[in-house]
N, C-alpha and C positions, 0 to 999 in steps of 0.2 A: 574396445572400451565402450560401454553404453553411454547414452546422452547424459544421464544424471551423474555418472562417475566422471565424465569429462568436465562437466560444469563444476563439480565439487573440486576437481583438481586445480581449478583456476581461482579458487578462493584462498586468500592468504591470511594466515593467523598473525595478528600483531599484538603481542603481549603488552599489558599495562597501558592500554590506550582506550579511552581518553583519561583514565585514571588507574592507579595501581590496582591490580587484582582483576581487571577486566581483560578478557581475550576478545579483541576486536576482529570481526570477520570482514576483511577488505575485499570487495568485489571488483576493484579497479583492474586487476589482470583479466577478469572475465569480460568486462566491457571494452577492453582494448582489442579483443579478438572478435572480429566481425561475425564469424560463424557462431561463436559461443553466445554473443549478444543476441543475434537473431533467434537462436534456439531458446534462450532464456525467455525472451519476449513471447515466443510462440507457446511455450509451456505455461507461462503465466496467463495468457489470453485464452487458450483453447477451451477451458471449462465454461467460458462465458460468451461463446460465439452465438450466432443469431437464434439458435433454438431457445435461448434463455437459460439462465443459471438454474432455474427450477425445472427445466424441461417442460415449461407450461405453454410453449408456443407463442408467448406474448412478445417475442422479439428479444433482443439481447440488451445492449447497454446504450443509453443515451449519452451519458457523461462518465468520464473517468476522473476521479478525485485523487490527487497525489499530495502527500505530506512533504513539507519542506525538510530538507532539500533533496535528499537522495531519492525520495518518492517521485520527484520530477523526472529523474532520468528514465525510469521505467514507465511512469505515467503517460508521458507524451508518446512514447513508442507504442504503448498499449492502446491509447486513444486512436492512433493511426491504424493499428492492426484491426481494431474493432469498428472502424468508421464512426467513431464517437467524438464528442468534444472533450476538452480537458479543462479542469478547474483546479487551480493551485490552492492549497491551504498553507498559509504562511505564518511566520513568526511575527511578533508585533512590530509595527512601524514600517512594513514593507508594502502594504496594499494602499492605493491612493484613494479609494472610493469608500462609501459607507460599508461598514463591516460588522459582523457578529464575532464574538470572541469567547474562548473558554480557556480556563487555566486547569492544569492537571499535574500530577506527580510523575516524575521520571525515576528511573532506577538510581539516579545520582543527582536529584534536585527537583526543581519545579520549572514549568514552562507554560507558555500561552500560545494558542494557535488562533488564527483569524481567517475568515472567508468573506468575500464580498456578499452583501445581502441579496444582490440580484443575480448571483452566479448560477443558482439552481432553481428551477420552477417546481412547484408542488406536483408530485406524481412522477417526476422523471426517474428513470431507472439508472442507478448509479453503481459503478464498480469502484471500490476503494482500493488504493494501491500504495505500498511502501516497499522499501528494499528489505527490511528486516522486521520480524516479529519476535520480540524478547518478552518484556513484561506486559505489553499491550497498551500501555498508557497513552502513547501518541495516537494509535489507531482508535482507541476508545474515544478520545477527545474529538477526533475527526468525525467519527460516526455520530456523535452527539450533535455536532454542528450541522451535519447533513440532515439528520432526523429533525432538527429544529426548523429546517426549511421544508419539511413535509415531503421529502423525496423518499423513494423506495430503494434501499440498499439491496442490490441483487447478489452481492458477494464482496469478499475481501481477498486480494491476491498479493502475495509477497514472494520475493526471490528466496529468502533465507528465513528459516524458523529455528529458534533455540527453545525446544519444548521444555527443558528443565526449569525455565523461568516462568512458566505458567501463563503466558500471554494469550494462548489460544482460547482458554475459557473466558477470559476478560473480553476478548474481541467477539467471540460468539454471542455473548450476552449483549454487548453493545450493538452488534449488528442485527439484533432481533431475529436470530435463527438463520440468517443468510449464510451460505457456505463460506468457509475459510479455507483457502487453497495456498499451499506453500510448495515451491519447487524443490528446494534443497533443505533437508533437515539435518542439523548437527547436534 
């Protein structure tokens, strides 16, 4: 079995979660398996290693930005794999310092994300990460927060993409042309 097929075999479908009609992609069996977790992190990180996401020779990634909460799981591992720092983007009321915030639409409601105002310096090269790309709303909001800090988004990487929901176009636009990379497509 090839690497992608093995990782896909560890994704569990959970019908009607978090609401009726949604088929939730549960990756907890994958992260329980040490070899699968390591492979997933490598496959998410490899396009953004030191040569730079654009092949421009300007270095790789200064910071990895992960969206709450499942983006933290892969974000910290990617930051370590890329020798980069990690910045969390959190839901309201969870960050103790001065913060910028943005509200956005979800596939089943509305939410807000926040980031510390001193978390990213202008010009830093940032890799955006989350577990899943569906409609793109969460990642679009995160990209807007990072761009508001005048950082350079060098790419977006996710473990799972659901292309029928159209999130890739939303994120490509929000990331100003930076590459969007997904490991598993369902």
